[in-house]
C-alpha positions in Angstrom: -57.6 -41.9 72.6 -56.2 -44.8 70.6 -58.2 -47.8 69.6 -56.8 -51.3 69.7 -54.5 -51.7 66.8 -54.0 -48.0 65.7 -50.3 -48.3 66.5 -50.0 -52.0 67.2 -50.9 -54.4 70.0 -49.1 -55.9 72.9 -49.8 -59.3 74.3 -49.6 -59.0 78.1 -49.7 -62.7 79.0 -51.9 -65.6 79.8 -53.9 -64.7 83.0 -53.2 -68.1 84.7 -49.5 -67.8 84.1 -49.5 -64.2 85.3 -51.3 -65.1 88.5 -48.9 -67.9 89.2 -45.9 -65.6 88.7 -47.3 -63.1 91.2 -48.8 -60.5 88.8 -52.2 -58.9 89.3 -53.0 -58.0 85.7 -55.7 -59.8 83.7 -53.4 -60.3 80.6 -54.7 -60.3 77.1 -54.0 -57.7 74.4 -53.7 -54.0 74.8 -53.2 -51.1 72.4 -49.7 -49.8 72.0 -49.5 -46.0 72.6 -46.2 -44.5 71.5 -47.0 -41.2 73.1 -47.2 -42.8 76.5 -43.4 -43.2 76.4 -43.1 -39.4 76.5 -46.1 -38.4 78.5 -46.9 -41.3 80.9 -50.5 -40.7 80.0 -50.6 -37.1 81.2 -52.2 -34.4 79.0 -50.1 -31.6 80.6 -47.5 -30.4 78.1 -45.1 -29.7 81.0 -45.1 -33.5 81.8 -43.9 -34.4 78.3 -40.3 -35.7 78.4 -39.0 -37.7 75.4 -35.7 -39.5 74.8 -32.7 -37.6 73.4 -32.7 -37.7 69.6 -29.5 -37.6 67.7 -28.1 -34.1 67.6 -25.7 -32.6 65.1 -23.1 -32.4 67.8 -23.5 -36.2 68.3 -23.3 -37.1 64.6 -19.6 -36.0 64.3 -20.2 -34.2 61.0 -22.5 -36.9 59.5 -26.2 -36.9 58.9 -28.3 -37.5 62.1 -30.2 -40.3 60.4 -29.1 -43.2 58.1 -25.6 -44.6 58.0 -23.9 -42.8 55.2 -20.3 -42.4 56.3 -20.7 -45.0 59.1 -19.6 -48.6 59.3 -21.5 -51.5 60.8 -19.7 -53.8 63.2 -21.0 -57.3 63.8 -19.8 -59.2 66.9 -20.2 -62.9 66.9 -19.0 -65.5 69.4 -18.8 -69.0 68.0 -18.3 -72.2 70.0 -17.4 -75.1 67.7 -20.3 -74.0 65.5 -20.4 -75.5 62.0 -23.0 -72.9 61.1 -20.6 -70.0 61.6 -19.4 -70.0 57.9 -23.0 -70.0 56.6 -23.8 -67.1 58.9 -20.9 -65.1 57.3 -22.2 -66.0 53.9 -25.7 -65.0 54.6 -24.9 -61.7 56.3 -22.6 -60.5 53.4 -24.7 -61.9 50.4 -27.9 -60.5 51.8 -26.6 -57.0 52.8 -27.3 -53.9 50.8 -23.9 -52.4 51.7 -21.6 -55.4 52.3 -18.4 -53.3 51.9 -19.3 -51.3 55.0 -19.7 -54.2 57.3 -16.9 -55.4 59.7 -17.3 -58.7 61.5 -15.5 -59.9 64.7 -15.7 -63.6 65.4 -14.5 -65.1 68.7 -13.8 -68.6 67.4 -13.6 -71.3 70.1 -12.7 -74.5 68.2 -10.9 -77.8 68.5 -8.4 -78.9 65.9 -11.0 -81.2 64.3 -13.4 -78.3 63.7 -13.8 -76.4 60.5 -12.4 -72.9 60.5 -15.2 -70.4 60.2 -13.4 -68.0 57.8 -11.8 -70.6 55.6 -15.0 -72.5 55.2 -16.8 -69.3 54.4 -14.3 -68.6 51.6 -15.0 -72.1 50.2 -18.7 -71.4 50.3 -18.3 -68.2 48.4 -16.1 -69.9 45.8 -18.8 -72.5 45.3 -21.5 -69.7 44.9 -19.3 -68.0 42.3 -19.0 -71.3 40.4 -22.8 -71.7 40.5 -23.7 -68.2 39.5 -20.8 -67.2 37.3 -19.8 -64.5 39.7 -20.8 -60.9 40.0 -21.6 -58.8 43.1 -21.5 -60.2 46.6 -24.9 -61.9 46.3 -23.4 -64.0 43.6 -20.2 -64.8 45.4 -18.1 -61.8 44.3 -16.4 -61.2 41.0 -15.1 -64.2 39.0 -11.5 -64.9 40.0 -11.6 -63.1 43.3 -10.0 -65.1 46.1 -12.5 -64.5 48.9 -14.8 -61.4 48.9 -14.8 -59.4 52.1 -12.1 -61.5 53.7 -10.2 -58.5 54.9 -13.4 -57.3 56.7 -13.6 -60.4 58.9 -11.5 -60.4 62.1 -11.2 -63.8 63.8 -9.9 -64.1 67.4 -9.2 -67.8 67.8 -8.9 -69.6 71.2 -9.0 -73.3 72.0 -12.4 -74.7 72.9 -10.7 -76.1 76.0 -10.1 -72.6 77.2 -13.7 -71.5 76.7 -15.6 -70.2 79.8 -19.1 -69.5 78.6 -20.9 -66.8 76.6 -20.0 -63.8 78.8 -16.3 -64.7 78.7 -16.5 -64.9 74.9 -18.4 -61.7 74.4 -16.1 -60.0 76.9 -13.0 -60.9 74.7 -14.8 -59.4 71.7 -15.4 -56.3 73.7 -11.7 -56.0 74.5 -11.0 -56.4 70.8 -13.5 -53.6 70.0 -11.8 -51.3 72.5 -8.4 -52.1 70.9 -9.9 -51.2 67.5 -11.4 -48.0 68.9 -8.0 -47.0 70.3 -6.7 -47.3 66.7 -9.6 -45.4 65.2 -11.0 -48.6 63.7 -14.4 -47.9 65.3 -16.3 -44.7 65.6 -18.8 -44.2 68.4 -21.2 -43.1 65.7 -20.8 -46.4 63.8 -23.5 -49.1 64.3 -22.8 -52.2 66.2 -24.8 -55.5 66.3 -24.2 -58.4 68.6 -25.7 -61.8 67.7 -24.9 -65.5 67.6 -23.0 -67.6 65.0 -26.1 -69.5 63.6 -28.2 -66.8 62.0 -29.9 -65.9 58.8 -31.0 -62.5 57.5 -33.7 -60.8 55.4 -32.5 -59.2 52.1 -31.0 -55.7 52.8 -31.1 -56.5 56.5 -28.4 -53.9 57.2 -30.3 -51.0 55.8 -33.5 -52.1 57.4 -31.9 -52.4 60.8 -30.6 -48.9 60.6 -33.9 -47.5 59.5 -35.7 -49.3 62.3 -33.2 -47.9 64.8 -33.9 -44.4 63.5 -37.6 -44.9 64.1 -36.9 -45.1 67.9 -35.8 -41.4 67.8 -33.4 -42.1 70.6 -29.6 -41.8 70.3 -29.4 -44.2 73.3 -31.7 -46.8 71.8 -30.7 -50.5 71.9 -32.9 -52.8 69.8 -33.0 -56.2 71.4 -35.1 -59.4 71.5 -35.0 -63.2 71.2 -35.3 -63.3 67.4 -37.6 -65.6 65.5 -36.6 -68.9 64.0 -35.3 -69.1 60.5 -38.4 -71.0 59.3 -40.1 -67.6 59.5 -37.6 -66.0 57.0 -39.5 -63.9 54.5 -42.8 -64.3 56.3 -45.2 -61.9 57.9 -45.8 -64.0 61.0 -49.5 -64.7 61.6 -50.2 -61.9 59.1 -49.7 -59.2 61.8 -45.9 -58.7 61.8 -45.7 -60.5 65.1 -42.4 -60.0 67.0 -41.0 -61.5 70.3 -41.2 -59.0 73.2 -39.1 -59.4 76.3 -40.5 -57.9 79.5 -40.4 -60.6 82.3 -37.9 -62.4 84.4 -37.7 -65.2 86.9 -35.1 -66.1 89.5 -33.1 -69.4 89.1 -29.5 -69.3 90.3 -29.6 -65.8 88.9 -32.0 -63.5 87.0 -33.3 -65.2 83.9 -35.4 -63.7 81.1 -38.6 -65.8 80.8 -42.2 -65.9 79.4 -41.5 -64.1 76.1 -44.5 -62.1 75.1 -45.3 -60.8 71.6 -46.3 -57.6 69.9 -48.1 -57.1 66.6 -48.2 -54.5 63.9 -46.0 -52.1 65.8 -45.5 -48.8 63.9 -42.1 -48.3 65.6 -39.8 -50.0 68.1 -41.4 -50.3 71.5 -39.7 -49.2 74.7 -39.3 -52.1 77.1 -38.7 -52.2 80.9 -35.0 -52.7 80.4 -35.1 -56.4 79.7 -32.3 -57.2 77.2 -31.6 -60.4 75.2 -28.2 -61.5 74.0 -29.5 -63.1 70.8 -29.8 -59.6 69.2 -28.5 -56.3 70.3 -28.3 -53.3 67.8 -27.2 -49.8 68.7 -24.7 -47.1 68.0 -21.2 -48.3 68.8 -20.8 -45.9 71.8 -23.2 -48.3 73.6 -21.0 -51.3 73.0 -17.8 -49.4 73.9 -19.4 -47.9 77.0 -21.0 -51.1 78.3 -18.8 -54.0 77.3 -19.7 -57.5 78.4 -18.1 -58.4 81.7 -15.5 -61.2 81.0 -14.9 -61.9 84.7 -18.0 -64.1 84.9 -16.9 -67.5 83.7 -19.6 -70.2 83.4 -22.5 -67.7 83.6 -25.6 -68.2 81.4 -28.5 -67.2 83.7 -27.7 -63.7 84.9 -25.8 -62.5 81.8 -28.6 -60.6 80.2 -30.1 -58.7 83.1 -26.7 -57.8 84.4 -26.0 -56.1 81.1 -29.5 -54.7 80.9 -28.9 -53.0 84.2 -25.6 -51.5 83.0 -27.2 -50.3 79.8 -30.0 -48.6 81.8 -27.7 -46.9 84.3 -25.5 -45.6 81.5 -28.7 -43.9 80.0 -29.5 -46.5 77.3 -33.0 -47.7 76.6 -33.9 -51.2 75.3 -36.5 -51.4 72.6 -38.4 -54.4 71.1 -37.9 -54.3 67.3 -41.1 -53.8 65.3 -39.9 -56.0 62.5 -37.8 -59.2 62.2 -34.8 -58.9 59.9 -32.3 -61.2 61.7 -33.3 -64.8 62.5 -31.9 -67.6 64.6 -31.4 -71.3 63.6 -32.7 -72.7 66.9 -32.9 -76.3 65.6 -29.5 -76.3 63.9 -27.7 -74.9 66.9 -29.4 -76.7 69.8 -29.4 -80.2 68.3 -25.6 -80.2 67.9 -24.0 -81.5 71.1 -20.7 -79.9 70.3 -22.0 -76.4 70.4 -23.5 -76.9 73.9 -20.4 -78.4 75.4 -18.8 -75.1 76.6 -19.7 -76.0 80.2 -16.7 -78.3 80.2 -14.3 -75.5 79.5 -11.5 -74.1 81.5 -13.3 -72.9 84.7 -14.1 -74.6 87.9 -16.8 -74.5 90.6 -15.0 -71.8 92.5 -14.9 -69.6 89.4 -18.6 -70.0 88.9 -19.3 -69.2 92.6 -17.1 -66.1 92.2 -19.1 -65.1 89.1 -22.4 -65.4 91.0 -20.9 -63.3 93.9 -19.8 -60.6 91.4 -23.2 -60.4 89.7 -25.1 -60.4 93.0 -22.9 -57.6 94.3 -23.4 -55.5 91.2 -27.2 -55.6 91.4 -27.8 -55.8 95.2 -29.0 -59.4 94.9 -28.7 -61.5 98.1 -25.4 -63.4 98.1 -23.1 -60.5 97.2 -20.6 -58.4 99.1 -22.0 -57.0 102.3 -19.3 -54.4 102.8 -20.8 -51.3 101.2 -17.6 -49.7 100.2 -16.3 -52.8 98.5 -19.6 -53.2 96.7 -19.5 -49.6 95.6 -16.0 -50.0 94.4 -17.1 -52.8 92.0 -20.2 -50.8 90.9 -18.0 -47.9 89.8 -15.4 -50.1 88.0 -15.0 -50.8 84.3 -17.7 -53.5 84.1 -19.8 -51.8 86.7 -22.9 -49.6 86.6 -23.2 -46.3 84.8 -23.6 -42.9 86.5 -26.6 -41.5 84.6 -29.4 -43.4 86.4 -29.6 -45.3 89.7 -30.2 -48.9 90.6 -33.3 -47.8 92.5 -34.6 -46.3 89.2 -33.9 -49.5 87.5 -35.9 -51.5 90.1 -38.9 -49.2 89.8 -38.8 -49.1 86.0 -38.2 -52.8 85.4 -40.5 -53.9 88.3 -37.9 -56.5 89.3 -37.3 -56.8 93.1 -33.6 -57.5 92.9 -33.0 -57.1 96.6 -35.5 -59.8 97.6 -35.2 -62.1 94.6 -38.8 -61.6 93.5 -40.0 -61.2 89.9 -42.1 -58.2 90.7 -42.0 -55.4 93.3 -45.7 -54.6 93.1 -47.5 -57.1 91.0 -47.8 -54.7 88.0 -47.2 -56.0 84.5 -44.7 -53.8 82.7 -45.0 -55.5 79.3 -47.4 -52.8 78.1 -47.1 -49.0 77.7 -44.4 -47.6 79.9 -42.8 -44.1 80.4 -39.3 -43.3 79.5 -37.0 -42.5 82.6 -35.3 -39.1 82.1 -31.6 -38.6 82.9 -29.0 -35.9 82.4 -26.7 -36.6 79.5 -23.0 -36.6 80.2 -21.5 -33.1 79.7 -19.2 -34.6 77.1 -22.0 -36.0 75.1 -23.2 -39.4 73.9 -19.9 -40.3 72.2 -17.9 -40.0 75.4 -16.3 -43.3 76.3 -15.1 -43.4 80.0 -11.6 -44.7 80.8 -10.4 -47.0 83.5 -7.1 -48.2 84.9 -5.9 -51.2 83.0 -4.8 -52.9 86.2 -7.3 -52.0 88.9 -10.2 -51.3 86.5 -11.1 -48.2 88.6 -12.3 -45.0 86.9 -9.9 -42.5 85.7 -12.3 -39.7 84.7 -12.4 -38.1 88.1 -13.7 -36.0 89.8 -17.3 -36.9 88.8 -19.4 -34.1 87.4 -22.5 -32.8 89.2 -24.8 -34.7 86.9 -23.3 -38.0 87.9 -25.2 -40.3 90.4 -21.7 -40.9 91.9 -21.1 -37.2 92.6 -20.2 -36.3 96.1 -19.6 -32.6 97.0 -17.1 -33.5 99.7 -15.0 -35.4 97.1 -15.8 -34.0 93.7 -17.1 -30.5 94.5 -16.0 -27.4 96.4 -14.8 -29.6 99.3 -12.7 -31.8 97.1 -9.9 -33.5 98.9 -11.6 -33.3 102.3 -12.5 -37.0 102.3 -11.0 -39.9 100.5 -13.4 -41.8 98.2 -12.1 -45.0 99.7 -13.4 -44.2 103.2 -16.4 -42.1 102.6 -19.3 -43.2 104.7 -22.6 -41.4 104.3 -24.4 -40.7 107.5 -27.3 -43.1 108.3 -29.6 -43.5 111.2 -28.0 -46.1 113.5 -31.2 -48.0 114.0 -32.0 -48.1 110.3 -28.5 -49.2 109.6 -28.8 -52.0 112.1 -32.1 -53.1 110.6 -30.7 -53.0 107.1 -27.7 -55.0 108.0 -29.9 -57.6 109.7 -32.1 -57.7 106.6 -29.1 -58.2 104.3 -27.7 -61.0 106.5 -31.1 -62.7 106.6 -31.4 -62.5 102.8 -27.9 -63.8 102.4 -28.7 -66.8 104.7 -31.7 -67.6 102.6 -29.6 -67.4 99.4 -27.2 -69.8 100.9 -30.0 -72.3 101.5 -31.2 -71.8 97.9 -27.7 -72.4 96.7 -27.5 -75.7 98.6 -30.7 -76.8 96.9 -29.5 -75.7 93.4 -26.3 -77.6 94.0 -28.0 -80.9 93.8 -28.0 -82.2 90.2 -31.4 -83.7 90.3 -33.0 -80.7 91.9 -31.3 -78.4 89.4 -32.6 -80.4 86.5 -36.1 -80.7 87.9 -36.2 -76.9 88.5 -35.4 -76.2 84.8 -37.8 -78.9 83.7 -40.6 -77.1 85.7 -39.7 -73.8 84.1 -39.6 -75.2 80.6 -43.0 -76.8 81.2 -44.4 -73.5 82.4 -43.1 -71.8 79.2 -44.7 -74.4 77.0 -48.2 -73.9 78.5 -48.8 -70.9 76.3 -47.5 -70.8 72.7 -47.1 -67.0 72.8 -45.1 -67.1 76.0 -42.3 -69.5 75.0 -39.0 -68.6 76.5 -35.6 -68.5 74.8 -34.7 -72.2 74.3 -30.9 -72.1 74.8 -28.8 -74.6 76.7 -28.9 -73.7 80.4 -25.6 -73.8 82.2 -25.4 -76.1 85.2 -24.4 -74.8 88.6 -24.4 -78.3 90.0 -22.5 -78.6 93.3 -20.9 -75.2 92.9 -22.3 -73.7 96.2 -21.8 -76.8 98.3 -18.2 -77.2 97.0 -17.5 -73.6 97.7 -18.8 -73.7 101.3 -16.8 -76.9 101.9 -13.7 -75.2 100.6 -14.4 -72.2 103.0 -14.6 -74.6 105.9 -11.2 -75.9 104.9 -9.7 -72.4 105.1 -9.9 -71.4 101.4 -11.6 -68.0 100.9 -13.7 -68.4 97.8 -15.1 -64.9 98.0 -12.1 -62.8 96.9 -11.7 -59.0 97.1 -13.5 -57.2 94.3 -10.9 -55.3 92.3 -7.5 -56.0 91.0 -4.3 -54.4 92.2 -3.7 -54.5 95.9 -4.8 -57.6 98.0 -7.7 -55.4 99.2 -8.9 -54.6 95.7 -8.5 -57.6 93.5 -10.9 -58.6 90.7 -12.9 -61.9 90.9 -11.2 -63.8 88.2 -11.8 -67.2 89.8 -8.4 -67.5 91.6 -8.3 -68.8 95.1 -7.1 -66.7 98.0 -5.5 -68.7 100.8 -5.0 -67.4 104.3 -2.6 -69.1 106.7 -2.2 -66.3 109.2 -5.6 -66.0 110.8 -7.9 -68.7 112.3 -11.1 -68.7 114.2 -14.6 -67.5 113.3 -13.8 -63.9 114.3 -11.3 -63.6 111.4 -13.6 -65.2 108.7 -15.3 -63.1 106.0 -19.0 -62.4 106.8 -20.1 -64.9 104.1 -18.3 -67.7 105.9 -19.6 -66.6 109.3 -23.1 -66.9 108.0 -22.4 -70.3 106.5 -21.0 -71.5 109.8 -24.0 -70.2 111.7 -26.3 -72.0 109.2 -24.2 -75.1 109.7 -24.6 -74.9 113.4 -28.3 -74.1 113.7 -29.4 -76.0 110.6 -32.2 -75.3 108.1 -34.7 -74.4 110.9 -32.6 -71.4 111.9 -32.4 -70.3 108.2 -36.2 -70.5 107.9 -36.8 -68.6 111.1 -34.3 -65.9 110.1 -36.0 -65.7 106.7 -39.4 -65.3 108.2 -38.4 -62.6 110.6 -36.5 -60.8 107.9 -39.5 -60.5 105.6 -41.3 -58.0 107.7 -38.2 -55.8 108.0 -37.6 -56.0 104.3 -41.1 -54.6 103.5 -40.6 -51.6 105.8 -37.1 -50.9 104.6 -37.0 -51.9 101.0 -37.2 -48.3 99.7 -34.7 -46.8 102.1 -31.6 -47.4 100.0 
């Protein structure tokens, strides 16, 4: 039995805030119990299941711990950020092994903006002049042009062509895959994704690797909203307090909210799959296997939980770091109007609506594709879900009711001690990187093996070839299927009404003001204060376009007209007219338009009962 503080403490939340959000817990602090992650509280040795530690077969001839023989790759999108050069300076001058670091910068600048790499070189030259030169911490050897310049790879695009954080991170992901194809990245290297306005503790690189090793999980991903740079070199509150992500809310999408904290943790703490884009540290096979989806222009809310779901289903586990070694300049980044102007980039309202549609489809959130086969096609594609764990397991583990847009499925607070979810490793091991068709983005590593959640014996097993994967339709009770379809349509109708409300500029602003105010009520529960992208008028404009005959919800994958990827292009139809030829989303919109808001409310009310009875049948 542990006492409070033996292995650390977890702040569960303010009771009033928890009650308002629908949770039943009392909040306060609880003791962290690392053993619970393996045992779930059971004393039976047969119940003990722990994550997969790094095996010799995984290490590819290297040691199973540490990073001797490995490189560290840092991925950093930068939008007109004058702090980007300073971040490069800090990460190299404060690293223990700067020669083993590789940096990829997705630079989105205008002609008037300073180039990140060139300005970094000037800063290092100035540092050499001030110190007389020497090692990297002193600006490099005297007379050297620019230390580590050949370790920095800049991918420049015009700020006018920017399309939000997921688009930028997605381009970096494509650059990483290109480097992997040329043996420039090993799956056993370490990868870190962060922002372009950061600072670092001395020897941060070595400390991050050692902390990752403490998780004892080859599939560990360290992630959180990191502390502000004014805490550099400090032991926050004297208890090594660290931000802890474990709760979400629903805005236009799933948004991480109400950041908790943990204190004096002896090791990284397993979280309920809530991931933050501000810091992500893992083996590189995680970044290569789960690249950010670039087909979601304009997305801010929704980026993080979408990737969290993909990490989880691929077998990865998100951990809260037990120490702070990488810090964020919140003031410097958020008070510069240039760095928050990406919302005026090269994407339109229909692109944004398509992105929402894509994310909703991926996670079974109302507002996505209703055709099961089209939805499944997306989930199996390059930027889809993994095949080691199921979406149902994610919903149970995270506690997030994705299918009904509720923050909790059962009112239980999952910020505390939680049990690891077992899965079967891929037969080819942790370093296996799946391949996909460059055009259609459909999987090439077929048939699926028996350990895959996508495995179907009629397609992949002894009966292979009996049924095409494109037309497979698992048997389902007709009555249950009818009820489920009615439930999905009702939920979709409710989503349409919510989208209309979010489309109003004033309502959208008021909603986020309310959320911000709620976060400020408790100092320990402050959310990540980044600029929130506006979905103003997106839904209404999309529905108006649909009424005019423009299909805004395109097919899901590229290639044939029936399998194209949602890249924001418009699909016009001049051959078929009448409601019977419209997509189901447009039919629902027309029904709502005819019957008005009252019909939507009635449909919503009658759908809730059915959802409760059928929520676990999928």
